[in-house]
C-alpha positions in Angstrom: 10.7 -5.0 30.9 11.0 -2.6 28.3 7.8 -1.6 26.2 8.7 -1.9 22.3 7.4 1.4 20.7 4.5 1.0 18.3 5.2 1.2 14.7 3.6 4.5 13.0 2.0 4.5 9.9 5.6 4.3 7.5 7.5 1.7 9.5 4.3 -0.4 9.2 4.5 -0.7 5.9 8.1 -1.0 5.2 7.6 -3.9 7.6 4.9 -5.1 5.6 7.2 -5.0 2.9 10.0 -6.4 3.9 7.7 -9.5 5.0 6.3 -9.8 1.7 9.5 -9.6 0.2 10.6 -12.6 2.0 7.8 -14.4 1.1 8.4 -14.1 -2.4 11.7 -15.0 -2.1 10.2 -18.6 -0.3 8.0 -18.5 -3.3 10.7 -18.6 -5.5 12.5 -21.4 -3.6 9.9 -24.1 -4.3 9.8 -25.8 -7.7 6.7 -25.1 -9.9 3.8 -27.5 -9.0 5.0 -28.2 -5.7 1.6 -27.8 -3.5 3.2 -25.7 -0.6 3.5 -23.0 -3.6 -0.1 -22.8 -4.2 -0.6 -22.5 -0.6 2.4 -19.6 -0.3 1.0 -17.8 -3.1 -2.5 -17.8 -2.0 -1.7 -16.5 1.9 1.1 -13.9 0.0 -1.9 -12.6 -2.5 -4.0 -12.6 0.8 -1.4 -10.4 2.9 -0.6 -8.2 -0.2 -4.5 -7.3 -0.1 -4.9 -6.6 3.1 -1.7 -4.1 2.5 -2.9 -2.1 -0.2 -6.3 -1.7 1.7 -4.3 -0.2 4.3 -1.9 1.9 2.4 -5.4 3.0 0.4 -7.2 4.3 3.6 -3.9 5.7 5.6 -1.2 6.3 3.1 -2.3 7.8 0.0 -4.6 10.7 1.4 -2.0 11.5 3.9 0.6 11.5 0.7 -1.8 13.9 -1.4 -1.5 16.4 1.1 2.4 16.7 0.7 2.7 16.6 -3.0 3.0 19.8 -5.0 -0.1 19.8 -8.0 1.1 18.3 -10.7 2.9 15.3 -9.3 1.7 12.1 -10.1 3.7 9.8 -7.8 0.1 9.6 -5.7 -2.0 9.1 -9.0 1.0 6.2 -10.3 0.5 4.4 -7.0 -3.4 4.2 -7.1 -2.9 3.1 -10.8 -0.5 -0.1 -9.6 -3.0 -0.5 -6.9 -5.3 -1.1 -9.1 -3.0 -3.6 -10.8 -2.0 -5.6 -8.3 -5.8 -6.0 -7.5 -6.6 -6.9 -10.7 -3.7 -9.7 -10.8 -4.7 -11.0 -7.3 -8.1 -11.9 -9.2 -6.5 -13.8 -11.9 -4.3 -15.4 -9.9 -7.4 -16.6 -7.5 -9.3 -17.6 -11.0 -6.3 -19.6 -12.5 -5.8 -23.1 -11.8 -2.7 -23.9 -9.6 0.1 -25.9 -11.2 -0.6 -24.2 -14.4 1.9 -22.3 -16.4 -0.6 -19.3 -16.4 -0.9 -19.6 -12.6 3.1 -19.1 -12.3 3.0 -16.3 -15.5 0.4 -14.9 -13.1 2.4 -15.1 -10.1 5.8 -13.8 -11.2 3.9 -10.9 -13.1 2.5 -10.2 -9.6 5.8 -10.8 -7.5 7.4 -8.1 -9.9 4.5 -5.7 -9.8 4.7 -5.8 -6.2 8.4 -5.7 -6.2 8.6 -2.5 -8.3 5.5 -0.7 -6.5 7.3 -1.2 -3.0 10.3 0.6 -4.2 8.6 3.4 -5.7 6.4 4.4 -2.9 9.8 3.6 -0.5 11.7 6.1 -2.5 9.0 8.8 -3.8 6.1 9.1 -1.3 7.5 7.5 2.5 10.3 10.5 2.4 7.6 13.3 1.6 5.6 11.8 4.1 8.0 11.7 6.9 9.3 15.2 6.2 5.7 16.7 6.7 3.4 14.6 8.5 3.3 15.0 12.4 4.8 12.0 14.1 2.0 11.6 16.6 -0.5 11.3 13.3 1.5 9.0 11.7 2.0 6.9 15.2 -1.9 7.2 15.2 -2.4 6.4 11.4 0.1 3.3 12.2 -2.2 1.7 14.5 -5.4 2.4 12.5 -3.2 0.6 9.8 -2.5 -2.3 11.5 -6.4 -2.5 12.5 -7.1 -2.4 8.9 -4.6 -5.3 8.1 -6.2 -7.7 10.5 -10.0 -6.9 9.7 -9.9 -6.3 6.2 -11.2 -8.9 3.5 -8.6 -11.0 1.7 -10.7 -10.3 -1.9 -9.4 -7.9 -4.0 -12.1 -5.1 -4.5 -12.6 -4.4 -8.3 -11.7 -1.2 -9.6 -13.8 1.5 -9.8 -14.0 5.3 -11.0 -12.6 6.1 -7.5 -9.7 4.5 -8.4 -9.0 7.0 -11.3 -10.5 10.3 -10.1 -7.2 12.9 -9.8 -5.8 13.0 -6.6 -7.6 16.5 -5.8 -11.2 15.2 -6.0 -10.7 12.5 -3.2 -11.6 13.4 0.4 -8.7 14.1 2.5 -7.9 12.8 5.9 -8.5 14.9 8.9 -5.8 16.8 9.4 -4.0 18.0 12.9 -3.4 21.6 13.3 0.1 22.1 13.0 -0.4 20.2 9.4 -2.8 22.6 8.7 -0.5 25.0 9.5 2.0 23.7 7.6 0.2 23.5 4.6 -1.3 26.8 4.5 2.2 28.3 5.0 4.0 26.0 2.9 1.6 25.7 -0.3 -0.2 29.0 0.3 -3.5 27.2 0.8 -6.5 29.2 1.9 -9.2 26.1 1.9 -10.5 25.4 5.3 -10.0 21.9 6.2 
């Protein structure tokens, strides 16, 4: 039997996006007030929170390394995460079957879908072009573990979410990534 190759970080996150998009479609197909809609909404929110936790821990630190100074794609993504966490918290507090619940759910789906598109168009290609394949494979394994074990309760937005990308701790780099960064960006900092 042939072994299935493990998904790297970007493949894993893209798969997560597709799973969530399918769930969003399923939600749209259930009538308002249907008890299955509430259960699916909370299952989808749990999946989304776990996915965002993996992106916070693995995608955004590596994406920061490959973005030129002044590029706000990472900051925009982190702000989107904070907004999505906030919407999930509001959804958890809303009474299921009410107009408020349905309004919050619609906003969550709309914002998450837009966020996924932004990441796939702006961040993923840069990370793919600049990160070493073995590093992405390792990060994919770590992201799956984070998604499996992460809390399903959205964390509160804190001051760390608002810091500029340079103030956040970068992940450990491989030798290849350090050399690439030095020669490409003229970075002489020690890692």
